[in-house]
C-alpha positions as CSV (number, residue, x, y, z in Angstrom):
1,M,-114.4,208.0,199.2
2,A,-113.7,211.6,199.4
3,G,-116.6,213.5,199.4
4,Y,-118.6,211.1,200.5
5,V,-122.4,212.4,201.6
6,G,-124.9,210.0,202.1
7,R,-128.1,210.3,203.8
8,L,-131.1,209.0,206.6
9,A,-134.6,209.6,205.0
10,P,-137.0,208.3,207.2
11,S,-140.9,208.6,206.0
12,P,-143.6,209.3,208.7
13,T,-145.5,206.3,207.5
14,G,-145.5,204.8,210.8
15,A,-143.2,204.4,214.3
16,L,-138.9,203.4,213.4
17,H,-138.5,199.8,214.2
18,L,-135.6,197.4,214.7
19,G,-135.3,196.7,211.0
20,N,-135.4,200.7,209.8
21,A,-132.4,201.4,212.5
22,R,-130.2,198.4,211.5
23,T,-130.7,200.0,208.3
24,F,-130.0,203.5,208.9
25,M,-127.1,202.5,211.7
26,I,-125.5,201.0,208.5
27,A,-125.8,204.3,206.7
28,W,-124.6,206.1,209.4
29,L,-121.4,204.2,210.0
30,R,-120.9,204.0,206.1
31,A,-121.1,207.8,206.1
32,R,-118.6,208.8,209.0
33,K,-116.2,205.7,208.3
34,A,-115.6,208.0,205.3
35,G,-115.6,211.1,207.1
36,G,-118.1,212.4,204.6
37,K,-121.2,214.3,205.4
38,V,-124.8,213.1,206.4
39,V,-127.7,215.0,204.9
40,F,-131.4,214.0,207.5
41,R,-134.7,214.1,204.4
42,M,-138.0,213.3,206.3
43,E,-140.0,212.2,203.3
44,D,-143.6,212.8,204.3
45,L,-144.9,213.4,201.1
46,D,-147.4,210.1,201.4
47,H,-149.9,211.7,203.1
48,P,-153.5,209.1,203.0
49,R,-150.9,206.8,205.5
50,D,-148.8,209.4,207.6
51,K,-149.4,209.0,211.0
52,P,-149.6,212.0,213.5
53,G,-146.3,212.5,215.3
54,A,-144.4,210.0,213.6
55,A,-142.0,212.4,211.9
56,A,-141.0,214.0,215.1
57,Q,-140.9,210.4,217.2
58,A,-138.6,209.8,213.9
59,V,-136.1,212.3,215.2
60,E,-136.3,212.0,219.2
61,D,-135.7,208.1,218.3
62,L,-132.8,208.4,216.4
63,R,-131.4,211.2,218.7
64,W,-131.9,208.3,221.9
65,L,-129.4,206.3,219.6
66,G,-126.6,208.3,218.8
67,F,-127.4,210.1,215.3
68,D,-126.5,213.1,213.9
69,W,-126.3,214.7,210.9
70,D,-124.9,217.7,209.0
71,E,-127.8,219.1,206.8
72,E,-131.7,218.7,207.7
73,F,-135.0,218.9,204.9
74,V,-138.2,217.8,204.9
75,Q,-139.7,217.1,201.3
76,S,-143.4,218.6,202.1
77,Q,-141.6,222.1,202.6
78,R,-139.9,221.4,198.9
79,R,-142.8,221.4,196.4
80,E,-141.9,223.6,194.6
81,V,-138.6,222.2,193.5
82,Y,-140.7,219.1,192.6
83,R,-142.7,221.1,190.2
84,E,-140.1,222.4,188.5
85,A,-138.4,218.9,187.5
86,L,-142.3,217.4,186.8
87,E,-142.3,220.7,184.5
88,R,-139.3,219.7,182.5
89,L,-140.2,216.5,182.2
90,R,-143.8,217.4,180.7
91,L,-141.8,219.7,178.0
92,A,-139.8,217.0,177.5
93,G,-142.6,214.6,176.4
94,R,-141.2,212.3,179.1
95,I,-144.7,212.4,181.2
96,Y,-148.5,211.7,180.7
97,P,-151.8,211.5,182.2
98,C,-153.3,208.6,183.2
99,V,-156.1,207.2,184.9
100,C,-155.8,203.9,185.0
101,T,-156.7,202.4,188.9
102,R,-154.4,200.1,190.7
103,K,-156.9,197.5,189.9
104,D,-157.0,198.2,186.1
105,V,-153.3,197.8,185.6
106,E,-153.4,194.3,188.2
107,N,-156.3,193.2,185.4
108,A,-154.1,194.1,182.6
109,Q,-151.5,191.7,183.0
110,S,-150.6,189.2,181.1
111,A,-147.5,187.3,183.0
112,P,-146.4,187.5,186.7
113,H,-143.9,189.9,186.7
114,A,-140.7,190.1,189.2
115,G,-141.3,190.7,193.0
116,E,-144.2,193.1,193.5
117,Q,-144.0,195.4,190.5
118,L,-147.0,195.9,188.0
119,F,-146.6,196.1,184.4
120,Y,-148.1,198.9,183.1
121,P,-149.0,197.6,179.3
122,G,-149.8,201.7,178.1
123,T,-153.2,202.2,178.1
124,C,-153.1,206.0,178.7
125,R,-149.9,206.7,176.1
126,D,-151.6,209.2,173.8
127,R,-154.5,209.2,174.9
128,F,-155.1,212.9,176.8
129,A,-154.0,215.3,175.5
130,S,-153.9,217.2,178.5
131,W,-154.3,216.9,182.4
132,E,-157.6,218.4,182.4
133,A,-159.1,216.1,179.7
134,A,-157.7,212.9,181.9
135,A,-159.3,214.8,184.9
136,A,-163.2,215.2,183.4
137,V,-162.2,211.0,182.8
138,R,-161.1,210.3,186.6
139,P,-158.6,211.4,189.1
140,P,-155.3,211.0,186.9
141,C,-151.9,210.8,188.1
142,W,-148.6,211.5,186.1
143,R,-146.5,208.7,184.2
144,F,-143.1,208.7,182.9
145,R,-142.9,207.1,179.7
146,V,-140.1,204.4,179.4
147,T,-138.7,204.0,175.9
148,E,-137.5,200.6,174.2
149,N,-133.9,202.0,174.1
150,E,-133.1,202.1,177.7
151,P,-131.9,198.9,179.8
152,V,-130.6,200.1,182.7
153,S,-127.3,198.4,184.3
154,F,-125.5,199.2,187.5
155,T,-123.3,197.5,190.0
156,D,-124.9,198.0,193.6
157,V,-122.0,198.5,196.4
158,F,-123.3,195.6,198.4
159,A,-125.8,193.7,196.1
160,G,-123.8,193.6,192.9
161,R,-124.4,193.6,189.1
162,H,-128.1,194.7,188.4
163,V,-129.7,194.7,185.2
164,Q,-133.5,195.9,184.4
165,D,-134.9,196.1,180.7
166,V,-138.0,198.6,182.3
167,A,-139.4,198.9,179.1
168,H,-140.2,195.1,179.7
169,T,-140.2,194.2,183.3
170,L,-142.4,197.6,185.0
171,G,-143.4,199.8,181.5
172,D,-144.4,203.8,182.3
173,F,-144.4,203.9,186.1
174,P,-146.5,206.9,187.6
175,L,-144.5,209.3,189.2
176,A,-147.0,212.1,191.0
177,R,-150.6,211.5,192.0
178,D,-151.8,215.6,191.9
179,A,-151.1,218.1,188.7
180,W,-147.8,219.4,190.7
181,G,-147.0,217.4,193.4
182,A,-144.9,214.0,193.2
183,G,-144.2,210.6,194.6
184,Y,-141.0,208.5,195.8
185,T,-139.6,208.6,192.5
186,L,-139.6,211.7,191.6
187,A,-138.9,213.3,194.6
188,A,-136.2,210.8,195.6
189,V,-134.1,211.7,192.8
190,V,-134.6,215.5,192.5
191,D,-133.5,215.6,196.3
192,D,-130.9,213.2,195.9
193,A,-129.5,215.3,193.3
194,A,-129.8,218.8,195.0
195,M,-128.2,217.6,198.2
196,G,-125.2,216.0,197.0
197,V,-126.1,212.4,197.8
198,T,-122.8,210.1,197.0
199,E,-124.3,206.6,197.5
200,V,-127.8,205.8,198.9
201,V,-127.5,203.1,201.6
202,R,-131.4,201.6,202.2
203,G,-133.6,198.5,202.2
204,D,-133.1,195.7,199.3
205,D,-136.8,196.0,199.3
206,L,-136.2,198.9,197.2
207,L,-133.5,197.3,194.9
208,P,-136.1,196.6,192.1
209,A,-137.3,200.5,191.9
210,T,-133.7,201.3,191.5
211,P,-133.8,201.3,187.9
212,A,-137.1,203.7,187.1
213,Q,-135.4,206.3,189.1
214,I,-132.0,206.4,186.9
215,L,-134.2,206.4,184.2
216,V,-135.3,209.7,185.4
217,Q,-132.2,211.1,186.7
218,R,-131.2,210.7,183.0
219,A,-134.8,212.3,181.2
220,L,-133.9,215.3,184.0
221,G,-129.8,215.4,183.1
222,L,-128.9,214.8,186.8
223,P,-126.1,212.7,188.5
224,A,-126.8,209.0,189.9
225,P,-125.4,207.9,193.1
226,D,-123.7,204.7,193.8
227,Y,-126.4,202.3,195.7
228,C,-125.8,200.4,198.5
229,H,-129.0,197.9,199.2
230,V,-129.1,195.8,202.0
231,P,-130.7,192.9,203.4
232,L,-133.9,193.8,205.8
233,A,-134.9,192.8,209.2
234,V,-137.6,190.3,208.6
235,G,-140.3,187.9,211.2
236,R,-139.9,184.2,211.0
237,D,-142.2,183.7,208.1
238,G,-139.6,185.9,206.1
239,R,-141.8,188.8,205.1
240,R,-140.7,192.3,205.8
241,L,-141.3,193.3,209.4
242,A,-144.4,194.4,210.7
243,K,-146.8,194.8,213.5
244,R,-147.5,191.0,212.2
245,H,-144.2,190.1,214.0
246,G,-144.8,192.1,217.2
247,D,-144.4,195.5,218.6
248,T,-140.6,195.7,217.4
249,R,-140.4,199.6,217.6
250,V,-137.6,201.9,218.7
251,A,-139.5,203.5,220.7
252,T,-141.3,200.8,222.9
253,Y,-137.5,199.6,223.4
254,R,-137.1,202.5,225.3
255,A,-140.4,202.6,227.3
256,K,-139.3,198.9,229.4
257,G,-136.4,200.7,229.5
258,L,-133.7,199.2,227.3
259,S,-130.6,201.4,226.9
260,P,-129.7,202.9,223.3
261,E,-126.3,200.8,223.8
262,A,-127.9,197.4,224.8
263,L,-129.8,197.9,221.0
264,L,-127.1,198.8,219.1
265,G,-124.4,196.2,220.5
266,K,-127.9,193.5,219.2
267,L,-128.1,195.6,215.3
268,A,-124.3,195.6,215.3
269,H,-124.6,192.1,216.3
270,S,-126.9,191.1,213.1
271,C,-124.3,192.9,210.8
272,G,-121.2,190.8,212.3
273,W,-120.0,193.5,214.7
274,G,-119.5,192.4,218.2
275,D,-120.8,189.6,220.4
276,G,-124.0,192.1,220.8
277,S,-122.5,193.8,224.5
278,P,-123.7,197.0,224.3
279,V,-121.9,199.7,222.4
280,R,-122.3,203.5,221.4
281,L,-122.6,204.4,218.0
282,T,-119.9,206.1,217.2
283,E,-117.6,203.4,219.1
284,L,-119.2,200.9,216.0
285,L,-116.7,203.2,213.5
286,R,-113.4,200.8,214.5
287,V,-115.3,197.4,213.9
288,F,-117.4,198.8,210.7
289,T,-117.5,197.1,207.5
290,L,-119.8,195.8,204.8
291,D,-118.0,192.3,204.7
292,T,-119.7,190.8,207.2
293,I,-123.0,191.8,206.8
294,P,-124.6,188.6,206.1
295,R,-126.5,188.4,202.5
296,R,-130.0,186.7,204.4
297,P,-132.5,188.9,205.6
298,W,-132.0,189.4,209.6
299,V,-134.9,187.1,211.1
300,V,-135.9,189.1,214.2
301,E,-137.7,186.9,217.1
302,E,-140.2,188.8,218.8
303,D,-138.2,188.6,222.5
304,S,-134.8,188.7,221.1
305,L,-134.1,191.3,222.9
């Protein structure tokens, strides 16, 4: 664990809720327990879904809970870095412009695929000579060209061994929605390498997306961090925590007068640390371990706090 660098990477697409706070708590404790650094990165590239004020609110909520970090970055200020990476992939023949809509891809499905991933059959491979030619038909995206001999296997720190043949389960996947932009996969890969992240701790809803990120790392010659995917917080219906499960925003509990120690005590209890009594974030360092975190999702009751 020497030289450990972890990260907190919220997105301003919505308010910080209990599930986000729980995952960030695990990530922060994992880094600090190792005597490592914490990088804070605001992932604000998803503009159509970004909510005004959400970025500042996330920082305020995390500070209120006791989080700190050693470095801070904002993805929207790093566009030139992503542009350079995209150009490297273009020159290497690893990306191509695609005009297929999500509906087109859904209609092309010949069989169901794992999870929520859509399989892309390569409809636009070698179809257009340039981005401009594709743009004359419909606004395109850049897709990553997956080869047949690129199976991905890795051992997740929490979830265990994971193997995926991306060519047959996902196909060519999107990297950018504009000529020199970047989507989540490309930006996360480039930033994790540039910021020296040695381990990514995040929700296990992103486990299926990890092999695609590893392929981009390989194509760019970047080091791969370790991965640690932990179970999500869900409602009683088993679905990922959202508005339909009631108001579970950290800001709402703050407004109701709940102390940060009380909220952290409940989050810690869900991970097997303590009995739910109020506790400071730094006090959890002495009891932190991944071994006690349940393998199943944490079911959040609306009135549980």
